[in-house]
C-alpha positions in Angstrom: 23.8 -1.5 -24.9 21.8 -3.6 -22.5 19.4 -1.3 -20.7 15.9 -2.9 -21.1 14.2 -6.2 -20.5 13.8 -6.6 -24.3 17.5 -5.9 -24.9 18.5 -8.6 -22.4 15.9 -11.0 -23.8 17.0 -10.5 -27.4 20.8 -9.9 -27.1 22.0 -11.5 -23.9 19.9 -14.6 -23.3 21.1 -16.3 -26.6 24.7 -15.6 -25.7 24.1 -17.1 -22.2 22.7 -20.2 -23.7 25.5 -20.5 -26.3 28.1 -20.2 -23.5 26.5 -23.1 -21.7 25.0 -21.4 -18.7 21.7 -22.7 -17.2 20.7 -19.9 -14.9 20.8 -16.1 -14.5 20.4 -13.9 -11.5 18.7 -10.6 -12.3 19.2 -7.6 -10.0 17.3 -4.4 -9.5 13.9 -5.9 -10.5 11.7 -4.4 -7.8 10.7 -0.7 -8.3 13.2 1.6 -6.7 13.5 5.4 -6.9 17.3 5.8 -6.4 19.2 4.5 -9.4 22.5 4.5 -7.6 21.2 2.1 -5.0 21.5 -0.7 -7.7 17.8 -1.6 -6.9 18.3 -2.0 -3.2 16.1 1.0 -2.0 12.9 -0.7 -3.0 9.8 1.6 -3.1 7.2 -0.9 -4.4 7.7 -4.5 -3.7 4.9 -5.6 -6.0 6.2 -3.8 -9.2 9.0 -4.5 -11.6 11.3 -1.6 -12.2 9.7 0.6 -14.8 13.1 2.0 -15.9 13.8 -1.3 -17.9 10.4 -1.7 -19.6 6.9 -2.9 -18.9 5.7 -5.8 -16.8 5.0 -7.7 -20.0 8.5 -7.1 -21.2 9.9 -8.7 -18.0 7.5 -11.7 -18.4 8.6 -12.1 -22.0 12.3 -12.1 -20.9 11.6 -14.9 -18.4 9.5 -16.9 -20.9 12.3 -16.7 -23.4 14.8 -17.8 -20.8 12.7 -20.8 -19.9 12.3 -21.7 -23.6 16.1 -21.7 -23.8 16.4 -23.9 -20.7 17.7 -21.1 -18.5 16.5 -20.7 -14.9 15.8 -17.1 -13.8 16.6 -16.1 -10.2 15.5 -12.8 -8.7 17.7 -10.8 -6.4 15.0 -10.0 -3.9 15.4 -7.3 -1.2 13.7 -8.0 2.1 16.6 -6.9 4.3 15.7 -3.3 4.0 13.5 -0.8 2.1 13.7 2.8 0.9 13.4 5.4 3.6 11.5 7.7 1.3 8.2 8.9 2.7 6.5 10.0 -0.5 7.0 6.9 -2.7 7.6 3.9 -0.5 6.3 2.0 2.6 8.0 4.3 5.1 5.3 6.2 7.0 2.8 4.7 4.6 0.0 5.0 7.2 1.5 8.1 8.9 3.2 6.0 11.6 6.9 5.0 12.0 6.2 1.4 12.7 3.6 -0.1 10.4 6.1 -2.2 8.5 9.4 -1.4 10.2 11.0 -1.4 13.6 10.5 2.0 15.4 13.3 4.2 16.6 17.0 3.6 15.7 16.5 -0.2 15.3 14.3 0.6 12.3 17.0 2.5 10.4 20.1 1.0 8.8 22.6 3.8 9.1 25.1 2.4 6.6 22.6 1.7 3.9 20.4 4.7 4.7 17.3 2.6 4.6 14.4 1.2 6.8 14.5 -2.2 8.5 11.4 -4.5 8.5 10.0 -5.7 11.8 10.1 -9.5 11.1 8.5 -10.1 14.5 5.2 -8.8 13.1 2.9 -11.4 11.6 1.5 -8.8 9.2 5.0 -7.9 7.9 5.8 -11.6 7.5 2.6 -12.2 5.6 3.3 -9.2 3.4 6.8 -10.3 2.5 5.8 -14.0 2.0 2.9 -13.0 -0.2 5.3 -10.9 -2.2 7.7 -13.8 -2.7 4.9 -16.0 -3.8 3.5 -13.3 -6.1 6.8 -13.0 -8.0 6.9 -16.8 -8.5 3.3 -17.0 -9.7 2.9 -13.8 -11.7 6.3 -13.6 -13.3 7.4 -17.3 -13.1 10.8 -16.6 -11.4 12.5 -19.9 -10.5 14.1 -18.8 -7.2 15.6 -16.1 -5.2 18.9 -14.7 -4.0 18.1 -12.9 -0.7 20.1 -9.7 -0.2 21.5 -8.6 3.1 20.5 -11.7 5.1 22.8 -10.8 8.0 20.9 -7.6 8.4 17.7 -9.7 8.8 19.3 -12.0 11.4 21.4 -9.7 13.6 20.7 -6.4 15.2 24.3 -5.5 14.5 23.6 -6.3 10.8 26.7 -8.4 10.5 28.8 -5.2 10.3 32.2 -5.2 12.0 31.7 -8.8 13.2 34.2 -11.6 13.1 32.3 -14.8 12.3 33.8 -18.0 13.6 32.7 -21.5 14.0 31.4 -20.7 17.5 28.0 -19.2 18.3 29.6 -16.5 20.4 30.5 -14.3 17.4 31.5 -10.9 18.6 32.3 -7.5 17.2 35.8 -7.0 15.8 37.9 -5.1 18.3 
């Protein structure tokens, strides 16, 4: 069973190398409270998920991958965050809009999560410093950004027919 950073390091990485792969993408790394969210309801952007082991266990996994010539990509979630009030950024300072858009624009109804206000320099600094931190502290080699359409469009890319034109419109 693969359920810890150590199991993945010891049991899966050698197999990945033997099969000739040169990169892995790891999901659900950031701390999240809701297991069924597959790691997408992040509660602490600066902490690796404690359910898989310690921070040093994750560092050991990445170090071993690098020794085997395998790049490690992190599935990073900046498109939304946990809407929990007690264990996340939501209402962190007692207000609705410190990190997120206020009102309905700040809530993703399909994902049941909060949406960052990318128009805020403080939010951008927070997210960019977080991306840099994972590279420097854990030595990740790159990222796969989750839910980019939700970051780019108010409609989140849901029920939209994308064409080669800039006038993409909702599906009717």
